[in-house]
PyMOL Python script that loads the backbone (N, CA, C, O; Angstrom):
from pymol import cmd

cmd.read_pdbstr("""\
ATOM      1  N   UNK A   1    -118.691 -42.019 -66.289  1.00  0.00           N
ATOM      2  CA  UNK A   1    -118.630 -42.411 -67.674  1.00  0.00           C
ATOM      3  C   UNK A   1    -117.304 -41.963 -68.272  1.00  0.00           C
ATOM      4  O   UNK A   1    -116.770 -40.913 -67.915  1.00  0.00           O
ATOM      5  N   UNK A   2    -116.782 -42.771 -69.186  1.00  0.00           N
ATOM      6  CA  UNK A   2    -115.497 -42.414 -69.785  1.00  0.00           C
ATOM      7  C   UNK A   2    -115.613 -41.225 -70.730  1.00  0.00           C
ATOM      8  O   UNK A   2    -116.669 -40.942 -71.297  1.00  0.00           O
ATOM      9  N   UNK A   3    -114.490 -40.547 -70.874  1.00  0.00           N
ATOM     10  CA  UNK A   3    -114.398 -39.418 -71.814  1.00  0.00           C
ATOM     11  C   UNK A   3    -113.589 -39.848 -73.024  1.00  0.00           C
ATOM     12  O   UNK A   3    -112.617 -40.594 -72.905  1.00  0.00           O
ATOM     13  N   UNK A   4    -113.989 -39.380 -74.158  1.00  0.00           N
ATOM     14  CA  UNK A   4    -113.262 -39.619 -75.395  1.00  0.00           C
ATOM     15  C   UNK A   4    -112.798 -38.267 -75.923  1.00  0.00           C
ATOM     16  O   UNK A   4    -113.612 -37.364 -76.110  1.00  0.00           O
ATOM     17  N   UNK A   5    -111.494 -38.120 -76.164  1.00  0.00           N
ATOM     18  CA  UNK A   5    -110.941 -36.882 -76.726  1.00  0.00           C
ATOM     19  C   UNK A   5    -111.045 -36.956 -78.241  1.00  0.00           C
ATOM     20  O   UNK A   5    -110.593 -37.920 -78.859  1.00  0.00           O
ATOM     21  N   UNK A   6    -111.643 -35.930 -78.834  1.00  0.00           N
ATOM     22  CA  UNK A   6    -111.834 -35.872 -80.280  1.00  0.00           C
ATOM     23  C   UNK A   6    -110.986 -34.735 -80.837  1.00  0.00           C
ATOM     24  O   UNK A   6    -110.995 -33.626 -80.302  1.00  0.00           O
ATOM     25  N   UNK A   7    -110.253 -35.016 -81.917  1.00  0.00           N
ATOM     26  CA  UNK A   7    -109.417 -34.037 -82.617  1.00  0.00           C
ATOM     27  C   UNK A   7    -110.047 -33.768 -83.967  1.00  0.00           C
ATOM     28  O   UNK A   7    -110.212 -34.688 -84.768  1.00  0.00           O
ATOM     29  N   UNK A   8    -110.400 -32.528 -84.230  1.00  0.00           N
ATOM     30  CA  UNK A   8    -111.007 -32.154 -85.505  1.00  0.00           C
ATOM     31  C   UNK A   8    -110.056 -31.246 -86.273  1.00  0.00           C
ATOM     32  O   UNK A   8    -109.665 -30.188 -85.780  1.00  0.00           O
ATOM     33  N   UNK A   9    -109.683 -31.660 -87.482  1.00  0.00           N
ATOM     34  CA  UNK A   9    -108.817 -30.832 -88.320  1.00  0.00           C
ATOM     35  C   UNK A   9    -109.560 -29.560 -88.725  1.00  0.00           C
ATOM     36  O   UNK A   9    -110.758 -29.582 -89.008  1.00  0.00           O
ATOM     37  N   UNK A  10    -108.824 -28.460 -88.744  1.00  0.00           N
ATOM     38  CA  UNK A  10    -109.395 -27.176 -89.135  1.00  0.00           C
ATOM     39  C   UNK A  10    -108.271 -26.269 -89.610  1.00  0.00           C
ATOM     40  O   UNK A  10    -107.101 -26.650 -89.581  1.00  0.00           O
ATOM     41  N   UNK A  11    -108.624 -25.093 -90.040  1.00  0.00           N
ATOM     42  CA  UNK A  11    -107.608 -24.107 -90.410  1.00  0.00           C
ATOM     43  C   UNK A  11    -107.407 -23.137 -89.242  1.00  0.00           C
ATOM     44  O   UNK A  11    -108.230 -23.067 -88.329  1.00  0.00           O
ATOM     45  N   UNK A  12    -106.318 -22.405 -89.288  1.00  0.00           N
ATOM     46  CA  UNK A  12    -105.951 -21.509 -88.180  1.00  0.00           C
ATOM     47  C   UNK A  12    -107.013 -20.428 -87.933  1.00  0.00           C
ATOM     48  O   UNK A  12    -107.300 -20.105 -86.780  1.00  0.00           O
ATOM     49  N   UNK A  13    -107.590 -19.875 -88.984  1.00  0.00           N
ATOM     50  CA  UNK A  13    -108.595 -18.818 -88.833  1.00  0.00           C
ATOM     51  C   UNK A  13    -109.843 -19.340 -88.130  1.00  0.00           C
ATOM     52  O   UNK A  13    -110.358 -18.701 -87.212  1.00  0.00           O
ATOM     53  N   UNK A  14    -110.318 -20.481 -88.555  1.00  0.00           N
ATOM     54  CA  UNK A  14    -111.496 -21.075 -87.920  1.00  0.00           C
ATOM     55  C   UNK A  14    -111.198 -21.436 -86.472  1.00  0.00           C
ATOM     56  O   UNK A  14    -112.036 -21.227 -85.594  1.00  0.00           O
ATOM     57  N   UNK A  15    -110.020 -21.974 -86.217  1.00  0.00           N
ATOM     58  CA  UNK A  15    -109.644 -22.346 -84.846  1.00  0.00           C
ATOM     59  C   UNK A  15    -109.680 -21.127 -83.923  1.00  0.00           C
ATOM     60  O   UNK A  15    -110.194 -21.206 -82.807  1.00  0.00           O
ATOM     61  N   UNK A  16    -109.139 -20.014 -84.386  1.00  0.00           N
ATOM     62  CA  UNK A  16    -109.159 -18.792 -83.570  1.00  0.00           C
ATOM     63  C   UNK A  16    -110.592 -18.308 -83.331  1.00  0.00           C
ATOM     64  O   UNK A  16    -110.940 -17.881 -82.230  1.00  0.00           O
ATOM     65  N   UNK A  17    -111.408 -18.382 -84.374  1.00  0.00           N
ATOM     66  CA  UNK A  17    -112.800 -17.941 -84.252  1.00  0.00           C
ATOM     67  C   UNK A  17    -113.563 -18.807 -83.241  1.00  0.00           C
ATOM     68  O   UNK A  17    -114.316 -18.288 -82.417  1.00  0.00           O
ATOM     69  N   UNK A  18    -113.363 -20.122 -83.312  1.00  0.00           N
ATOM     70  CA  UNK A  18    -114.030 -21.024 -82.378  1.00  0.00           C
ATOM     71  C   UNK A  18    -113.539 -20.780 -80.953  1.00  0.00           C
ATOM     72  O   UNK A  18    -114.338 -20.749 -80.018  1.00  0.00           O
ATOM     73  N   UNK A  19    -112.237 -20.607 -80.786  1.00  0.00           N
ATOM     74  CA  UNK A  19    -111.670 -20.349 -79.463  1.00  0.00           C
ATOM     75  C   UNK A  19    -112.248 -19.068 -78.861  1.00  0.00           C
ATOM     76  O   UNK A  19    -112.657 -19.065 -77.700  1.00  0.00           O
ATOM     77  N   UNK A  20    -112.287 -17.990 -79.629  1.00  0.00           N
ATOM     78  CA  UNK A  20    -112.819 -16.716 -79.127  1.00  0.00           C
ATOM     79  C   UNK A  20    -114.312 -16.831 -78.799  1.00  0.00           C
ATOM     80  O   UNK A  20    -114.780 -16.260 -77.814  1.00  0.00           O
ATOM     81  N   UNK A  21    -115.037 -17.554 -79.606  1.00  0.00           N
ATOM     82  CA  UNK A  21    -116.459 -17.765 -79.347  1.00  0.00           C
ATOM     83  C   UNK A  21    -116.665 -18.479 -78.016  1.00  0.00           C
ATOM     84  O   UNK A  21    -117.513 -18.075 -77.221  1.00  0.00           O
ATOM     85  N   UNK A  22    -115.902 -19.529 -77.768  1.00  0.00           N
ATOM     86  CA  UNK A  22    -116.037 -20.274 -76.516  1.00  0.00           C
ATOM     87  C   UNK A  22    -115.555 -19.455 -75.309  1.00  0.00           C
ATOM     88  O   UNK A  22    -116.104 -19.589 -74.215  1.00  0.00           O
ATOM     89  N   UNK A  23    -114.551 -18.625 -75.500  1.00  0.00           N
ATOM     90  CA  UNK A  23    -114.078 -17.772 -74.407  1.00  0.00           C
ATOM     91  C   UNK A  23    -115.140 -16.760 -73.997  1.00  0.00           C
ATOM     92  O   UNK A  23    -115.170 -16.315 -72.850  1.00  0.00           O
ATOM     93  N   UNK A  24    -116.015 -16.397 -74.938  1.00  0.00           N
ATOM     94  CA  UNK A  24    -117.109 -15.468 -74.640  1.00  0.00           C
ATOM     95  C   UNK A  24    -118.359 -16.197 -74.165  1.00  0.00           C
ATOM     96  O   UNK A  24    -119.400 -15.573 -73.954  1.00  0.00           O
ATOM     97  N   UNK A  25    -118.262 -17.514 -73.997  1.00  0.00           N
ATOM     98  CA  UNK A  25    -119.396 -18.285 -73.488  1.00  0.00           C
ATOM     99  C   UNK A  25    -120.317 -18.828 -74.564  1.00  0.00           C
ATOM    100  O   UNK A  25    -121.388 -19.354 -74.259  1.00  0.00           O
ATOM    101  N   UNK A  26    -119.916 -18.708 -75.810  1.00  0.00           N
ATOM    102  CA  UNK A  26    -120.743 -19.196 -76.906  1.00  0.00           C
ATOM    103  C   UNK A  26    -120.423 -20.635 -77.264  1.00  0.00           C
ATOM    104  O   UNK A  26    -119.550 -21.264 -76.666  1.00  0.00           O
ATOM    105  N   UNK A  27    -121.142 -21.141 -78.244  1.00  0.00           N
ATOM    106  CA  UNK A  27    -120.953 -22.507 -78.725  1.00  0.00           C
ATOM    107  C   UNK A  27    -120.841 -22.472 -80.239  1.00  0.00           C
ATOM    108  O   UNK A  27    -121.664 -21.848 -80.908  1.00  0.00           O
ATOM    109  N   UNK A  28    -119.839 -23.129 -80.778  1.00  0.00           N
ATOM    110  CA  UNK A  28    -119.702 -23.270 -82.227  1.00  0.00           C
ATOM    111  C   UNK A  28    -120.394 -24.574 -82.605  1.00  0.00           C
ATOM    112  O   UNK A  28    -119.821 -25.657 -82.487  1.00  0.00           O
ATOM    113  N   UNK A  29    -121.621 -24.449 -83.054  1.00  0.00           N
ATOM    114  CA  UNK A  29    -122.477 -25.610 -83.269  1.00  0.00           C
ATOM    115  C   UNK A  29    -121.929 -26.575 -84.319  1.00  0.00           C
ATOM    116  O   UNK A  29    -122.049 -27.789 -84.161  1.00  0.00           O
ATOM    117  N   UNK A  30    -121.337 -26.057 -85.375  1.00  0.00           N
ATOM    118  CA  UNK A  30    -120.840 -26.925 -86.441  1.00  0.00           C
ATOM    119  C   UNK A  30    -119.740 -27.854 -85.940  1.00  0.00           C
ATOM    120  O   UNK A  30    -119.762 -29.050 -86.230  1.00  0.00           O
ATOM    121  N   UNK A  31    -118.780 -27.318 -85.195  1.00  0.00           N
ATOM    122  CA  UNK A  31    -117.687 -28.168 -84.710  1.00  0.00           C
ATOM    123  C   UNK A  31    -118.167 -29.096 -83.597  1.00  0.00           C
ATOM    124  O   UNK A  31    -117.680 -30.220 -83.481  1.00  0.00           O
ATOM    125  N   UNK A  32    -119.111 -28.642 -82.783  1.00  0.00           N
ATOM    126  CA  UNK A  32    -119.645 -29.515 -81.733  1.00  0.00           C
ATOM    127  C   UNK A  32    -120.354 -30.712 -82.358  1.00  0.00           C
ATOM    128  O   UNK A  32    -120.198 -31.839 -81.887  1.00  0.00           O
ATOM    129  N   UNK A  33    -121.130 -30.478 -83.411  1.00  0.00           N
ATOM    130  CA  UNK A  33    -121.811 -31.586 -84.094  1.00  0.00           C
ATOM    131  C   UNK A  33    -120.810 -32.494 -84.801  1.00  0.00           C
ATOM    132  O   UNK A  33    -121.000 -33.709 -84.857  1.00  0.00           O
ATOM    133  N   UNK A  34    -119.736 -31.901 -85.345  1.00  0.00           N
ATOM    134  CA  UNK A  34    -118.692 -32.706 -85.981  1.00  0.00           C
ATOM    135  C   UNK A  34    -118.008 -33.609 -84.957  1.00  0.00           C
ATOM    136  O   UNK A  34    -117.664 -34.749 -85.270  1.00  0.00           O
ATOM    137  N   UNK A  35    -117.809 -33.109 -83.737  1.00  0.00           N
ATOM    138  CA  UNK A  35    -117.227 -33.928 -82.674  1.00  0.00           C
ATOM    139  C   UNK A  35    -118.167 -35.074 -82.311  1.00  0.00           C
ATOM    140  O   UNK A  35    -117.726 -36.209 -82.130  1.00  0.00           O
ATOM    141  N   UNK A  36    -119.453 -34.780 -82.205  1.00  0.00           N
ATOM    142  CA  UNK A  36    -120.438 -35.821 -81.899  1.00  0.00           C
ATOM    143  C   UNK A  36    -120.451 -36.880 -83.012  1.00  0.00           C
ATOM    144  O   UNK A  36    -120.504 -38.076 -82.726  1.00  0.00           O
ATOM    145  N   UNK A  37    -120.404 -36.446 -84.269  1.00  0.00           N
ATOM    146  CA  UNK A  37    -120.377 -37.371 -85.397  1.00  0.00           C
ATOM    147  C   UNK A  37    -119.122 -38.251 -85.372  1.00  0.00           C
ATOM    148  O   UNK A  37    -119.181 -39.438 -85.694  1.00  0.00           O
ATOM    149  N   UNK A  38    -117.998 -37.662 -84.990  1.00  0.00           N
ATOM    150  CA  UNK A  38    -116.744 -38.418 -84.901  1.00  0.00           C
ATOM    151  C   UNK A  38    -116.857 -39.540 -83.868  1.00  0.00           C
ATOM    152  O   UNK A  38    -116.352 -40.640 -84.089  1.00  0.00           O
ATOM    153  N   UNK A  39    -117.513 -39.265 -82.753  1.00  0.00           N
ATOM    154  CA  UNK A  39    -117.716 -40.283 -81.722  1.00  0.00           C
ATOM    155  C   UNK A  39    -118.549 -41.430 -82.277  1.00  0.00           C
ATOM    156  O   UNK A  39    -118.217 -42.596 -82.068  1.00  0.00           O
ATOM    157  N   UNK A  40    -119.625 -41.108 -82.981  1.00  0.00           N
ATOM    158  CA  UNK A  40    -120.462 -42.136 -83.602  1.00  0.00           C
ATOM    159  C   UNK A  40    -119.657 -42.954 -84.601  1.00  0.00           C
ATOM    160  O   UNK A  40    -119.798 -44.176 -84.651  1.00  0.00           O
ATOM    161  N   UNK A  41    -118.807 -42.296 -85.405  1.00  0.00           N
ATOM    162  CA  UNK A  41    -117.995 -43.009 -86.407  1.00  0.00           C
ATOM    163  C   UNK A  41    -117.005 -43.963 -85.746  1.00  0.00           C
ATOM    164  O   UNK A  41    -116.610 -44.965 -86.342  1.00  0.00           O
ATOM    165  N   UNK A  42    -116.608 -43.653 -84.520  1.00  0.00           N
ATOM    166  CA  UNK A  42    -115.683 -44.527 -83.791  1.00  0.00           C
ATOM    167  C   UNK A  42    -116.414 -45.671 -83.091  1.00  0.00           C
ATOM    168  O   UNK A  42    -115.800 -46.459 -82.372  1.00  0.00           O
ATOM    169  N   UNK A  43    -117.723 -45.757 -83.303  1.00  0.00           N
ATOM    170  CA  UNK A  43    -118.491 -46.859 -82.748  1.00  0.00           C
ATOM    171  C   UNK A  43    -118.898 -46.667 -81.292  1.00  0.00           C
ATOM    172  O   UNK A  43    -119.266 -47.630 -80.620  1.00  0.00           O
ATOM    173  N   UNK A  44    -118.835 -45.449 -80.809  1.00  0.00           N
ATOM    174  CA  UNK A  44    -119.214 -45.163 -79.421  1.00  0.00           C
ATOM    175  C   UNK A  44    -120.506 -44.357 -79.413  1.00  0.00           C
ATOM    176  O   UNK A  44    -120.879 -43.762 -80.424  1.00  0.00           O
ATOM    177  N   UNK A  45    -121.189 -44.341 -78.268  1.00  0.00           N
ATOM    178  CA  UNK A  45    -122.437 -43.606 -78.127  1.00  0.00           C
ATOM    179  C   UNK A  45    -122.218 -42.416 -77.198  1.00  0.00           C
ATOM    180  O   UNK A  45    -121.878 -42.603 -76.030  1.00  0.00           O
ATOM    181  N   UNK A  46    -122.407 -41.200 -77.694  1.00  0.00           N
ATOM    182  CA  UNK A  46    -122.243 -40.015 -76.841  1.00  0.00           C
ATOM    183  C   UNK A  46    -123.267 -40.023 -75.704  1.00  0.00           C
ATOM    184  O   UNK A  46    -124.433 -40.362 -75.907  1.00  0.00           O
ATOM    185  N   UNK A  47    -122.814 -39.646 -74.511  1.00  0.00           N
ATOM    186  CA  UNK A  47    -123.697 -39.581 -73.351  1.00  0.00           C
ATOM    187  C   UNK A  47    -124.041 -38.142 -72.999  1.00  0.00           C
ATOM    188  O   UNK A  47    -124.837 -37.905 -72.090  1.00  0.00           O
ATOM    189  N   UNK A  48    -123.466 -37.195 -73.690  1.00  0.00           N
ATOM    190  CA  UNK A  48    -123.730 -35.784 -73.424  1.00  0.00           C
ATOM    191  C   UNK A  48    -123.174 -34.933 -74.551  1.00  0.00           C
ATOM    192  O   UNK A  48    -122.650 -35.447 -75.539  1.00  0.00           O
ATOM    193  N   UNK A  49    -123.295 -33.638 -74.388  1.00  0.00           N
ATOM    194  CA  UNK A  49    -122.781 -32.714 -75.396  1.00  0.00           C
ATOM    195  C   UNK A  49    -121.257 -32.672 -75.357  1.00  0.00           C
ATOM    196  O   UNK A  49    -120.670 -32.727 -74.276  1.00  0.00           O
ATOM    197  N   UNK A  50    -120.609 -32.577 -76.511  1.00  0.00           N
ATOM    198  CA  UNK A  50    -119.160 -32.402 -76.542  1.00  0.00           C
ATOM    199  C   UNK A  50    -118.764 -31.099 -75.845  1.00  0.00           C
ATOM    200  O   UNK A  50    -119.432 -30.074 -75.991  1.00  0.00           O
ATOM    201  N   UNK A  51    -117.673 -31.156 -75.088  1.00  0.00           N
ATOM    202  CA  UNK A  51    -117.159 -29.987 -74.379  1.00  0.00           C
ATOM    203  C   UNK A  51    -115.875 -29.516 -75.050  1.00  0.00           C
ATOM    204  O   UNK A  51    -114.923 -30.280 -75.201  1.00  0.00           O
ATOM    205  N   UNK A  52    -115.863 -28.252 -75.450  1.00  0.00           N
ATOM    206  CA  UNK A  52    -114.679 -27.687 -76.093  1.00  0.00           C
ATOM    207  C   UNK A  52    -113.545 -27.611 -75.087  1.00  0.00           C
ATOM    208  O   UNK A  52    -113.715 -27.089 -73.985  1.00  0.00           O
ATOM    209  N   UNK A  53    -112.370 -28.141 -75.475  1.00  0.00           N
ATOM    210  CA  UNK A  53    -111.209 -28.150 -74.594  1.00  0.00           C
ATOM    211  C   UNK A  53    -110.195 -27.103 -75.022  1.00  0.00           C
ATOM    212  O   UNK A  53    -109.563 -26.464 -74.181  1.00  0.00           O
ATOM    213  N   UNK A  54    -110.038 -26.927 -76.326  1.00  0.00           N
ATOM    214  CA  UNK A  54    -109.074 -25.948 -76.818  1.00  0.00           C
ATOM    215  C   UNK A  54    -108.665 -26.263 -78.237  1.00  0.00           C
ATOM    216  O   UNK A  54    -109.351 -26.989 -78.957  1.00  0.00           O
ATOM    217  N   UNK A  55    -107.517 -25.695 -78.631  1.00  0.00           N
ATOM    218  CA  UNK A  55    -106.976 -25.941 -79.965  1.00  0.00           C
ATOM    219  C   UNK A  55    -105.521 -26.358 -79.819  1.00  0.00           C
ATOM    220  O   UNK A  55    -104.851 -26.015 -78.845  1.00  0.00           O
ATOM    221  N   UNK A  56    -105.048 -27.104 -80.810  1.00  0.00           N
ATOM    222  CA  UNK A  56    -103.625 -27.414 -80.827  1.00  0.00           C
ATOM    223  C   UNK A  56    -102.893 -26.207 -81.389  1.00  0.00           C
ATOM    224  O   UNK A  56    -103.485 -25.373 -82.074  1.00  0.00           O
ATOM    225  N   UNK A  57    -101.616 -26.120 -81.099  1.00  0.00           N
ATOM    226  CA  UNK A  57    -100.863 -24.962 -81.586  1.00  0.00           C
ATOM    227  C   UNK A  57     -99.818 -25.383 -82.605  1.00  0.00           C
ATOM    228  O   UNK A  57     -98.707 -24.853 -82.629  1.00  0.00           O
ATOM    229  N   UNK A  58    -100.188 -26.348 -83.451  1.00  0.00           N
ATOM    230  CA  UNK A  58     -99.295 -26.766 -84.523  1.00  0.00           C
ATOM    231  C   UNK A  58     -99.205 -25.700 -85.599  1.00  0.00           C
ATOM    232  O   UNK A  58    -100.151 -24.942 -85.815  1.00  0.00           O
ATOM    233  N   UNK A  59     -98.082 -25.645 -86.263  1.00  0.00           N
ATOM    234  CA  UNK A  59     -97.901 -24.639 -87.317  1.00  0.00           C
ATOM    235  C   UNK A  59     -98.665 -25.004 -88.576  1.00  0.00           C
ATOM    236  O   UNK A  59     -99.212 -24.126 -89.245  1.00  0.00           O
ATOM    237  N   UNK A  60     -98.710 -26.279 -88.905  1.00  0.00           N
ATOM    238  CA  UNK A  60     -99.377 -26.695 -90.140  1.00  0.00           C
ATOM    239  C   UNK A  60    -100.761 -27.260 -89.868  1.00  0.00           C
ATOM    240  O   UNK A  60    -101.747 -26.796 -90.440  1.00  0.00           O
ATOM    241  N   UNK A  61    -100.836 -28.241 -89.014  1.00  0.00           N
ATOM    242  CA  UNK A  61    -102.095 -28.932 -88.757  1.00  0.00           C
ATOM    243  C   UNK A  61    -102.695 -28.453 -87.433  1.00  0.00           C
ATOM    244  O   UNK A  61    -102.258 -28.863 -86.358  1.00  0.00           O
ATOM    245  N   UNK A  62    -103.676 -27.602 -87.526  1.00  0.00           N
ATOM    246  CA  UNK A  62    -104.359 -27.093 -86.337  1.00  0.00           C
ATOM    247  C   UNK A  62    -105.604 -27.944 -86.130  1.00  0.00           C
ATOM    248  O   UNK A  62    -106.297 -28.289 -87.088  1.00  0.00           O
ATOM    249  N   UNK A  63    -105.884 -28.278 -84.873  1.00  0.00           N
ATOM    250  CA  UNK A  63    -107.049 -29.087 -84.567  1.00  0.00           C
ATOM    251  C   UNK A  63    -107.840 -28.472 -83.423  1.00  0.00           C
ATOM    252  O   UNK A  63    -107.286 -27.847 -82.519  1.00  0.00           O
ATOM    253  N   UNK A  64    -109.155 -28.668 -83.489  1.00  0.00           N
ATOM    254  CA  UNK A  64    -110.033 -28.327 -82.377  1.00  0.00           C
ATOM    255  C   UNK A  64    -110.111 -29.563 -81.492  1.00  0.00           C
ATOM    256  O   UNK A  64    -110.183 -30.685 -81.994  1.00  0.00           O
ATOM    257  N   UNK A  65    -110.096 -29.365 -80.180  1.00  0.00           N
ATOM    258  CA  UNK A  65    -110.146 -30.478 -79.238  1.00  0.00           C
ATOM    259  C   UNK A  65    -111.455 -30.450 -78.460  1.00  0.00           C
ATOM    260  O   UNK A  65    -111.841 -29.423 -77.903  1.00  0.00           O
ATOM    261  N   UNK A  66    -112.119 -31.575 -78.433  1.00  0.00           N
ATOM    262  CA  UNK A  66    -113.361 -31.728 -77.683  1.00  0.00           C
ATOM    263  C   UNK A  66    -113.266 -32.983 -76.829  1.00  0.00           C
ATOM    264  O   UNK A  66    -112.690 -33.986 -77.250  1.00  0.00           O
ATOM    265  N   UNK A  67    -113.830 -32.925 -75.630  1.00  0.00           N
ATOM    266  CA  UNK A  67    -114.020 -34.111 -74.801  1.00  0.00           C
ATOM    267  C   UNK A  67    -115.491 -34.466 -74.853  1.00  0.00           C
ATOM    268  O   UNK A  67    -116.357 -33.608 -74.683  1.00  0.00           O
ATOM    269  N   UNK A  68    -115.768 -35.750 -75.092  1.00  0.00           N
ATOM    270  CA  UNK A  68    -117.144 -36.210 -75.190  1.00  0.00           C
ATOM    271  C   UNK A  68    -117.327 -37.371 -74.222  1.00  0.00           C
ATOM    272  O   UNK A  68    -116.610 -38.370 -74.289  1.00  0.00           O
ATOM    273  N   UNK A  69    -118.288 -37.230 -73.331  1.00  0.00           N
ATOM    274  CA  UNK A  69    -118.631 -38.331 -72.438  1.00  0.00           C
ATOM    275  C   UNK A  69    -119.342 -39.397 -73.260  1.00  0.00           C
ATOM    276  O   UNK A  69    -120.259 -39.091 -74.022  1.00  0.00           O
ATOM    277  N   UNK A  70    -118.913 -40.664 -73.103  1.00  0.00           N
ATOM    278  CA  UNK A  70    -119.512 -41.746 -73.868  1.00  0.00           C
ATOM    279  C   UNK A  70    -120.033 -42.817 -72.921  1.00  0.00           C
ATOM    280  O   UNK A  70    -119.550 -42.967 -71.799  1.00  0.00           O
ATOM    281  N   UNK A  71    -121.021 -43.551 -73.394  1.00  0.00           N
ATOM    282  CA  UNK A  71    -121.548 -44.654 -72.614  1.00  0.00           C
ATOM    283  C   UNK A  71    -120.511 -45.774 -72.559  1.00  0.00           C
ATOM    284  O   UNK A  71    -119.801 -46.024 -73.533  1.00  0.00           O
ATOM    285  N   UNK A  72    -120.434 -46.429 -71.435  1.00  0.00           N
ATOM    286  CA  UNK A  72    -119.527 -47.551 -71.268  1.00  0.00           C
ATOM    287  C   UNK A  72    -119.958 -48.707 -72.142  1.00  0.00           C
ATOM    288  O   UNK A  72    -121.151 -48.903 -72.370  1.00  0.00           O
ATOM    289  N   UNK A  73    -118.999 -49.476 -72.633  1.00  0.00           N
ATOM    290  CA  UNK A  73    -119.302 -50.623 -73.475  1.00  0.00           C
ATOM    291  C   UNK A  73    -119.644 -51.866 -72.656  1.00  0.00           C
ATOM    292  O   UNK A  73    -119.927 -52.921 -73.224  1.00  0.00           O
ATOM    293  N   UNK A  74    -119.621 -51.751 -71.336  1.00  0.00           N
ATOM    294  CA  UNK A  74    -119.876 -52.891 -70.468  1.00  0.00           C
ATOM    295  C   UNK A  74    -121.362 -53.232 -70.490  1.00  0.00           C
ATOM    296  O   UNK A  74    -122.213 -52.370 -70.273  1.00  0.00           O
ATOM    297  N   UNK A  75    -121.654 -54.488 -70.752  1.00  0.00           N
ATOM    298  CA  UNK A  75    -123.046 -54.953 -70.773  1.00  0.00           C
ATOM    299  C   UNK A  75    -123.238 -55.892 -69.587  1.00  0.00           C
ATOM    300  O   UNK A  75    -122.503 -56.871 -69.455  1.00  0.00           O
ATOM    301  N   UNK A  76    -124.221 -55.610 -68.715  1.00  0.00           N
ATOM    302  CA  UNK A  76    -124.407 -56.486 -67.535  1.00  0.00           C
ATOM    303  C   UNK A  76    -124.882 -57.866 -67.907  1.00  0.00           C
ATOM    304  O   UNK A  76    -125.081 -58.707 -67.031  1.00  0.00           O
TER     305      UNK A  76
END
""", "prot")
cmd.dss("prot")
cmd.show_as("cartoon", "prot")
cmd.util.cbc("prot")
cmd.orient("prot")
């Protein structure tokens, strides 16, 4: 199944908190659900839970990165 990369805008403090949480094996439920919602808004159907990939290291615009497996649009 194809993967869709989702970029979620956030602030630097939240990005660090989410990164540290995932490094300890935890899940930041709010951002994971936001990634799932973003996939739905793009007209795709999530096939699994969003997987945290990391954060961007921009000075102004920091983003959380998630990969989400989506169902293929191919109809037999």
